C-alpha positions as CSV (number, residue, x, y, z in Angstrom):
1,A,73.6,54.6,110.9
2,T,76.7,52.8,110.7
3,A,77.8,50.0,113.7
4,Q,79.4,52.8,115.6
5,G,75.9,54.2,115.7
6,H,77.2,57.6,113.5
7,K,75.2,58.4,110.5
8,A,77.1,57.9,107.1
9,V,78.0,61.2,105.6
10,A,77.9,61.4,101.7
11,A,80.6,62.6,100.1
12,K,80.0,66.1,98.4
13,S,81.1,66.1,94.8
14,P,82.3,69.4,93.9
15,K,80.2,71.7,92.0
16,K,81.0,72.4,88.3
17,I,81.0,76.1,87.4
18,T,81.5,77.9,83.8
19,W,84.7,79.5,82.8
20,E,82.6,83.1,83.0
21,E,81.9,82.2,86.7
22,F,85.2,81.3,87.5
23,K,86.7,84.5,85.8
24,T,84.5,86.4,88.0
25,R,84.7,84.7,91.2
26,Y,88.3,83.2,91.4
27,L,90.5,84.7,88.7
28,N,91.7,87.8,90.4
29,R,91.4,86.7,94.1
30,E,94.5,87.6,96.0
31,D,95.0,85.4,99.1
32,T,97.3,82.8,99.9
33,F,95.8,80.1,97.4
34,K,96.0,79.5,93.8
35,Y,92.9,78.7,91.8
36,E,92.5,76.4,88.7
37,W,89.8,75.5,86.6
38,V,89.8,72.0,85.7
39,N,87.1,70.1,83.9
40,G,84.6,72.9,85.0
41,I,85.9,72.1,88.9
42,V,87.9,74.9,90.6
43,E,91.0,73.5,92.3
44,K,92.3,75.3,95.4
45,T,95.7,74.8,96.5
46,P,98.3,76.5,98.5
47,R,100.6,79.0,96.6
48,S,103.5,76.5,96.1
49,M,106.0,79.0,95.4
50,D,106.4,81.2,98.6
51,K,108.7,83.9,99.5
52,T,111.6,81.5,100.8
53,Q,111.7,80.2,97.1
54,L,111.7,83.8,95.0
55,Y,115.4,83.1,94.9
56,I,114.9,80.3,92.2
57,L,112.8,82.5,90.0
58,T,115.3,85.4,90.3
59,N,118.1,83.2,89.7
60,L,116.5,81.6,86.2
61,I,115.6,85.2,85.2
62,H,119.0,86.3,85.8
63,F,120.5,83.3,83.8
64,L,118.1,84.1,80.9
65,Y,118.9,87.7,80.8
66,V,122.5,86.7,80.7
67,L,121.6,84.4,78.0
68,K,119.8,86.6,75.6
69,T,122.5,89.2,76.2
70,A,124.8,86.9,74.5
71,R,122.1,85.7,72.1
72,P,120.2,88.6,70.7
73,G,117.7,86.4,69.0
74,L,116.0,84.9,72.0
75,D,113.2,86.9,72.8
76,G,111.0,85.6,75.4
77,D,110.7,85.8,79.2
78,L,110.1,83.6,82.5
79,V,106.8,84.6,83.9
80,A,105.4,83.6,87.4
81,E,102.0,82.2,87.5
82,G,100.4,83.3,84.5
83,D,97.1,82.0,83.5
84,T,97.2,79.7,80.7
85,F,95.0,76.6,79.3
86,F,96.4,73.3,78.8
87,A,94.3,70.9,77.0
88,G,91.3,72.9,78.0
89,N,92.0,73.2,81.8
90,H,93.2,76.6,83.2
91,R,96.3,76.2,84.9
92,R,99.2,78.6,86.5
93,P,102.4,77.2,86.2
94,D,104.5,78.5,89.0
95,I,107.0,79.4,86.0
96,A,106.6,79.4,82.3
97,Y,108.7,80.5,79.0
98,Y,106.6,82.7,77.0
99,T,108.2,84.0,73.7
100,K,107.7,87.6,72.4
101,K,105.0,86.4,69.6
102,Q,102.9,84.5,72.9
103,I,102.9,87.3,75.1
104,Q,101.5,89.6,72.1
105,D,99.0,86.8,71.4
106,A,97.8,86.8,75.1
107,R,97.5,90.6,74.9
108,E,94.9,90.1,72.0
109,N,93.3,87.7,74.3
110,K,94.6,84.6,72.0
111,D,94.9,81.3,73.8
112,V,98.8,80.5,74.0
113,H,100.6,77.9,75.9
114,P,104.1,77.8,76.8
115,D,106.6,75.1,75.7
116,F,108.7,75.0,78.8
117,V,106.9,75.0,82.3
118,I,108.5,74.9,85.8
119,E,106.7,73.7,89.0
120,V,108.4,74.4,92.3
121,I,107.4,71.4,94.4
122,S,106.9,71.9,98.0
123,K,106.0,70.2,101.1
124,Q,102.2,71.2,100.7
125,D,102.1,69.5,97.4
126,Q,99.9,66.7,96.7
127,M,101.5,64.6,94.1
128,V,98.2,63.5,92.6
129,K,97.5,67.1,91.7
130,V,101.1,67.5,90.3
131,L,100.4,64.4,88.2
132,D,97.3,65.8,87.0
133,K,99.1,68.8,86.1
134,M,101.7,66.8,84.3
135,K,99.1,65.0,82.3
136,D,97.4,68.5,81.0
137,Y,101.0,69.8,80.0
138,R,101.5,66.6,78.1
139,N,98.5,66.5,76.4
140,A,99.2,70.0,75.5
141,G,102.3,69.4,74.0
142,V,104.6,71.1,76.2
143,K,108.2,70.3,75.4
144,V,110.1,70.7,78.5
145,I,108.9,70.4,82.2
146,W,111.1,71.2,85.3
147,H,110.1,70.1,88.5
148,I,112.2,72.1,91.0
149,F,112.5,70.5,94.6
150,P,114.0,73.1,97.0
151,Q,114.3,71.0,100.0
152,Q,116.2,67.9,98.3
153,Q,118.3,70.5,96.0
154,E,117.1,68.4,93.2
155,I,115.6,69.0,89.8
156,H,113.3,66.5,87.8
157,V,113.6,67.5,83.9
158,Y,111.0,65.8,81.5
159,H,111.1,65.6,77.8
160,G,107.8,64.2,77.1
161,K,107.4,60.9,79.2
162,K,111.5,60.4,79.5
163,M,112.5,62.2,83.0
164,T,116.1,62.9,84.4
165,V,116.8,63.5,87.8
166,C,119.7,66.2,88.4
167,T,121.7,67.3,91.3
168,G,124.7,69.3,91.9
169,D,126.8,69.6,89.1
170,D,124.2,67.9,86.6
171,I,123.1,69.8,83.9
172,C,119.4,71.1,83.5
173,S,118.3,72.1,80.0
174,A,115.3,73.7,78.6
175,E,116.7,72.9,74.9
176,P,115.1,72.6,72.5
177,V,112.6,75.2,73.6
178,I,115.5,77.8,74.7
179,E,118.4,77.4,72.8
180,G,121.3,77.5,75.3
181,F,119.3,77.4,78.4
182,T,121.4,74.8,80.2
183,L,122.9,75.1,83.7
184,P,123.8,73.4,86.7
185,V,121.3,72.3,89.2
186,K,123.7,74.2,92.0
187,E,123.0,77.5,90.3
188,V,119.2,77.3,90.5
189,F,119.7,76.9,94.1
190,Q,122.6,79.4,94.6
């Protein structure tokens, strides 16, 4: 008992599960949460890109479409919440760019990870979990990561450990992953 007369409660450590068990119980759940399998532990977080932020995804998809029209050699697509492994951990980035070959390899059940990942950061996100994802993305060799902050109308662009804060007319770039994918921040939020 503690000094206040209450019994101390031991913190429960999360139970590890196998990937097969995760796939069966969590992979196809359709609720308001995002489930990721990290070091054998299920991470349950609120879906961070909600319906009020879908315009961000559509703006980026439209920009990529226009770019692909001007550059026929570009063959990838932006995908929302695709299941991917980064450094051995299952993650569902809010948005990621997959080449046509990566999409075909995934269809054949091969492991692929994108080189350009976007996380839309909302007020529900915990920075510790965001940083854990960043660590997995870096360890997997992701070349470009964007953190989009809709409330602040700000984008943090990461190339490795180097980060640039972009606002307003500042240009955000997904290069070298997507040649020509450069646009002002204000166009992401229009």
